[in-house]
LUMTI-202997 format. One record per residue: residue in one letter; x, y, z of N, C-alpha, C, O in turn. Coordinates in nm, 3 decimals, always signed. Example, Ala and Ser with C-alpha at 12.3 -4.5 7.8 and 13.67 -1.06 7.14 Angstrom:
2
{rec A {+1.319 -0.569 +0.780} {+1.230 -0.450 +0.780} {+1.320 -0.330 +0.780} {+1.424 -0.332 +0.846}};
{rec S {+1.285 -0.225 +0.708} {+1.367 -0.106 +0.714} {+1.290 +0.003 +0.787} {+1.341 +0.114 +0.804}};
//
This chain:
73
{rec M {-0.059 +0.836 -2.796} {-0.067 +0.741 -2.649} {-0.034 +0.642 -2.630} {-0.038 +0.553 -2.714}};
{rec Q {+0.011 +0.628 -2.501} {+0.095 +0.441 -2.460} {+0.001 +0.365 -2.450} {-0.104 +0.392 -2.391}};
{rec E {+0.023 +0.277 -2.497} {-0.088 +0.106 -2.492} {-0.093 +0.108 -2.369} {-0.008 +0.167 -2.302}};
{rec A {-0.199 +0.039 -2.315} {-0.171 -0.002 -2.125} {-0.101 -0.051 -2.064} {-0.089 -0.025 -1.945}};
{rec R {-0.027 -0.143 -2.131} {+0.081 -0.247 -2.097} {+0.195 -0.145 -2.080} {+0.293 -0.190 -2.020}};
{rec D {+0.203 -0.015 -2.123} {+0.318 +0.049 -2.137} {+0.272 +0.165 -2.014} {+0.330 +0.272 -1.998}};
{rec R {+0.207 +0.138 -1.969} {+0.133 +0.253 -1.869} {+0.153 +0.155 -1.703} {+0.099 +0.189 -1.597}};
{rec V {+0.234 +0.047 -1.720} {+0.182 -0.037 -1.599} {+0.284 +0.085 -1.449} {+0.221 +0.143 -1.360}};
{rec S {+0.386 +0.090 -1.458} {+0.449 +0.157 -1.377} {+0.406 +0.293 -1.302} {+0.435 +0.340 -1.192}};
{rec G {+0.326 +0.335 -1.408} {+0.239 +0.451 -1.307} {+0.127 +0.379 -1.280} {+0.119 +0.353 -1.160}};
{rec T {+0.034 +0.337 -1.348} {-0.098 +0.275 -1.262} {-0.007 +0.208 -1.126} {-0.006 +0.255 -1.012}};
{rec V {+0.030 +0.148 -1.150} {+0.097 +0.066 -1.003} {+0.166 +0.182 -0.884} {+0.138 +0.176 -0.764}};
{rec A {+0.245 +0.271 -0.936} {+0.277 +0.381 -0.848} {+0.138 +0.416 -0.778} {+0.131 +0.381 -0.660}};
{rec T {+0.032 +0.476 -0.830} {-0.070 +0.535 -0.800} {-0.164 +0.465 -0.734} {-0.241 +0.533 -0.666}};
{rec T {-0.182 +0.313 -0.736} {-0.257 +0.209 -0.667} {-0.178 +0.224 -0.543} {-0.230 +0.252 -0.435}};
{rec V {-0.051 +0.203 -0.559} {+0.004 +0.170 -0.371} {+0.003 +0.343 -0.287} {+0.019 +0.349 -0.165}};
{rec L {-0.017 +0.463 -0.368} {-0.025 +0.569 -0.278} {-0.169 +0.588 -0.263} {-0.205 +0.650 -0.162}};
{rec A {-0.273 +0.539 -0.357} {-0.430 +0.508 -0.294} {-0.432 +0.427 -0.230} {-0.539 +0.435 -0.170}};
{rec F {-0.352 +0.299 -0.182} {-0.360 +0.211 -0.056} {-0.301 +0.285 +0.085} {-0.354 +0.293 +0.196}};
{rec E {-0.177 +0.332 +0.038} {-0.179 +0.375 +0.141} {-0.233 +0.547 +0.195} {-0.167 +0.622 +0.267}};
{rec Q {-0.333 +0.567 +0.151} {-0.399 +0.679 +0.209} {-0.575 +0.583 +0.244} {-0.686 +0.632 +0.262}};
{rec G {-0.530 +0.432 +0.243} {-0.708 +0.357 +0.239} {-0.768 +0.375 +0.191} {-0.879 +0.399 +0.239}};
{rec A {-0.740 +0.379 +0.030} {-0.839 +0.316 -0.036} {-0.845 +0.091 -0.045} {-0.768 +0.035 +0.032}};
{rec T {-0.898 +0.037 -0.100} {-0.899 -0.093 -0.067} {-0.965 -0.153 -0.184} {-0.967 -0.277 -0.181}};
{rec F {-1.039 -0.076 -0.325} {-1.066 -0.114 -0.419} {-0.983 -0.058 -0.527} {-0.948 +0.058 -0.509}};
{rec F {-0.938 -0.128 -0.658} {-0.890 -0.074 -0.726} {-0.909 -0.154 -0.878} {-0.903 -0.275 -0.900}};
{rec R {-0.933 -0.050 -0.967} {-0.955 -0.124 -1.101} {-0.821 -0.085 -1.177} {-0.797 +0.031 -1.211}};
{rec V {-0.732 -0.197 -1.202} {-0.654 -0.226 -1.336} {-0.617 -0.325 -1.426} {-0.610 -0.438 -1.376}};
{rec H {-0.587 -0.315 -1.566} {-0.536 -0.399 -1.653} {-0.458 -0.476 -1.603} {-0.495 -0.591 -1.626}};
{rec D {-0.324 -0.470 -1.517} {-0.237 -0.555 -1.467} {-0.284 -0.587 -1.360} {-0.302 -0.491 -1.286}};
{rec V {-0.312 -0.687 -1.317} {-0.347 -0.694 -1.180} {-0.255 -0.765 -1.108} {-0.240 -0.731 -0.991}};
{rec R {-0.176 -0.875 -1.158} {-0.017 -0.954 -1.100} {+0.085 -0.820 -1.086} {+0.168 -0.834 -0.996}};
{rec A {+0.092 -0.709 -1.150} {+0.186 -0.653 -1.134} {+0.112 -0.573 -0.976} {+0.156 -0.589 -0.862}};
{rec N {+0.003 -0.495 -1.012} {-0.064 -0.404 -0.871} {-0.052 -0.523 -0.763} {+0.009 -0.486 -0.663}};
{rec R {-0.096 -0.660 -0.759} {-0.121 -0.721 -0.647} {+0.022 -0.727 -0.589} {+0.039 -0.698 -0.471}};
{rec E {+0.112 -0.757 -0.658} {+0.220 -0.787 -0.572} {+0.306 -0.647 -0.518} {+0.381 -0.667 -0.423}};
{rec A {+0.299 -0.503 -0.574} {+0.305 -0.446 -0.517} {+0.198 -0.353 -0.411} {+0.194 -0.260 -0.330}};
{rec L {+0.148 -0.420 -0.457} {+0.012 -0.409 -0.298} {+0.067 -0.501 -0.140} {+0.058 -0.473 -0.020}};
{rec A {+0.114 -0.593 -0.201} {+0.168 -0.690 -0.086} {+0.303 -0.612 -0.065} {+0.351 -0.668 +0.034}};
{rec V {+0.379 -0.524 -0.100} {+0.539 -0.496 -0.058} {+0.485 -0.371 +0.023} {+0.502 -0.348 +0.142}};
{rec A {+0.421 -0.301 -0.063} {+0.350 -0.161 +0.003} {+0.253 -0.218 +0.174} {+0.279 -0.183 +0.289}};
{rec E {+0.167 -0.293 +0.137} {+0.160 -0.343 +0.301} {+0.255 -0.412 +0.400} {+0.230 -0.408 +0.521}};
{rec A {+0.384 -0.488 +0.344} {+0.443 -0.508 +0.453} {+0.538 -0.422 +0.471} {+0.582 -0.427 +0.586}};
{rec V {+0.584 -0.352 +0.410} {+0.624 -0.205 +0.473} {+0.590 -0.169 +0.578} {+0.638 -0.175 +0.691}};
{rec L {+0.443 -0.102 +0.508} {+0.393 -0.041 +0.594} {+0.342 -0.065 +0.758} {+0.294 +0.001 +0.851}};
{rec E {+0.391 -0.213 +0.725} {+0.308 -0.282 +0.905} {+0.452 -0.247 +0.931} {+0.471 -0.176 +1.030}};
{rec V {+0.532 -0.274 +0.878} {+0.735 -0.198 +0.947} {+0.654 -0.149 +1.022} {+0.594 -0.196 +1.118}};
{rec L {+0.652 -0.023 +0.963} {+0.616 +0.068 +1.010} {+0.565 +0.141 +1.096} {+0.605 +0.233 +1.167}};
{rec V {+0.466 +0.085 +1.079} {+0.327 +0.082 +1.212} {+0.405 +0.021 +1.320} {+0.414 +0.078 +1.429}};
{rec R {+0.465 -0.095 +1.298} {+0.486 -0.162 +1.420} {+0.623 -0.084 +1.495} {+0.619 -0.059 +1.616}};
{rec E {+0.730 -0.054 +1.420} {+0.799 +0.059 +1.512} {+0.773 +0.153 +1.497} {+0.875 +0.220 +1.512}};
{rec R {+0.669 +0.232 +1.466} {+0.627 +0.354 +1.532} {+0.549 +0.297 +1.653} {+0.576 +0.352 +1.760}};
{rec A {+0.513 +0.258 +1.654} {+0.412 +0.204 +1.774} {+0.491 +0.088 +1.890} {+0.418 +0.053 +1.982}};
{rec G {+0.574 +0.054 +1.889} {+0.676 -0.036 +1.944} {+0.605 -0.141 +1.978} {+0.627 -0.197 +2.086}};
{rec S {+0.530 -0.174 +1.911} {+0.446 -0.335 +1.948} {+0.508 -0.446 +1.802} {+0.597 -0.446 +1.718}};
{rec E {+0.387 -0.535 +1.847} {+0.382 -0.643 +1.809} {+0.311 -0.670 +1.650} {+0.191 -0.645 +1.645}};
{rec P {+0.356 -0.704 +1.560} {+0.248 -0.657 +1.383} {+0.121 -0.657 +1.461} {+0.111 -0.699 +1.577}};
{rec P {+0.035 -0.614 +1.397} {-0.142 -0.586 +1.360} {-0.156 -0.749 +1.313} {-0.074 -0.819 +1.255}};
{rec D {-0.274 -0.776 +1.356} {-0.344 -0.897 +1.336} {-0.386 -0.896 +1.192} {-0.377 -1.001 +1.128}};
{rec G {-0.429 -0.793 +1.140} {-0.534 -0.737 +1.012} {-0.440 -0.685 +0.940} {-0.328 -0.647 +0.974}};
{rec P {-0.500 -0.684 +0.819} {-0.411 -0.561 +0.725} {-0.402 -0.435 +0.780} {-0.481 -0.386 +0.861}};
{rec V {-0.272 -0.369 +0.722} {-0.239 -0.263 +0.785} {-0.343 -0.137 +0.738} {-0.351 -0.044 +0.819}};
{rec A {-0.446 -0.123 +0.577} {-0.571 -0.032 +0.612} {-0.618 -0.070 +0.740} {-0.567 -0.009 +0.834}};
{rec D {-0.691 -0.143 +0.764} {-0.749 -0.157 +0.897} {-0.703 -0.085 +1.045} {-0.790 -0.063 +1.129}};
{rec Q {-0.577 -0.056 +1.066} {-0.491 -0.008 +1.149} {-0.517 +0.127 +1.160} {-0.568 +0.193 +1.069}};
{rec P {-0.475 +0.181 +1.296} {-0.489 +0.321 +1.259} {-0.327 +0.374 +1.247} {-0.249 +0.281 +1.270}};
{rec R {-0.275 +0.472 +1.224} {-0.143 +0.540 +1.179} {-0.169 +0.619 +1.324} {-0.278 +0.632 +1.379}};
{rec P {-0.071 +0.657 +1.360} {-0.002 +0.754 +1.465} {-0.033 +0.913 +1.368} {-0.021 +0.948 +1.250}};
{rec A {-0.067 +0.962 +1.465} {-0.106 +1.102 +1.380} {+0.015 +1.198 +1.339} {+0.022 +1.275 +1.243}};
{rec N {+0.094 +1.176 +1.424} {+0.292 +1.244 +1.408} {+0.368 +1.151 +1.394} {+0.433 +1.156 +1.498}};
{rec P {+0.403 +1.074 +1.340} {+0.539 +0.949 +1.289} {+0.629 +1.025 +1.387} {+0.672 +0.966 +1.486}};
{rec Q {+0.651 +1.122 +1.370} {+0.826 +1.217 +1.468} {+0.813 +1.246 +1.599} {+0.887 +1.321 +1.664}};
{rec S {+0.682 +1.163 +1.652} {+0.700 +1.193 +1.828} {+0.703 +1.044 +1.869} {+0.715 +1.013 +1.988}};
//
């Protein structure tokens, strides 16, 4: 079995996926790597939400903003 430090990329990936689905609390070993990945994910999602809505950036975190049901419309 790999050491925890050797599994960071998998943890970061699942953390970002969970964040995208609305999770707000995470238990991880490498806090820095996950915090950096979440900051990038939040910035990307804010841009996507803004572009889809045709509006200004949201005031709060993306997780608090409703997402369009059909992003293709």
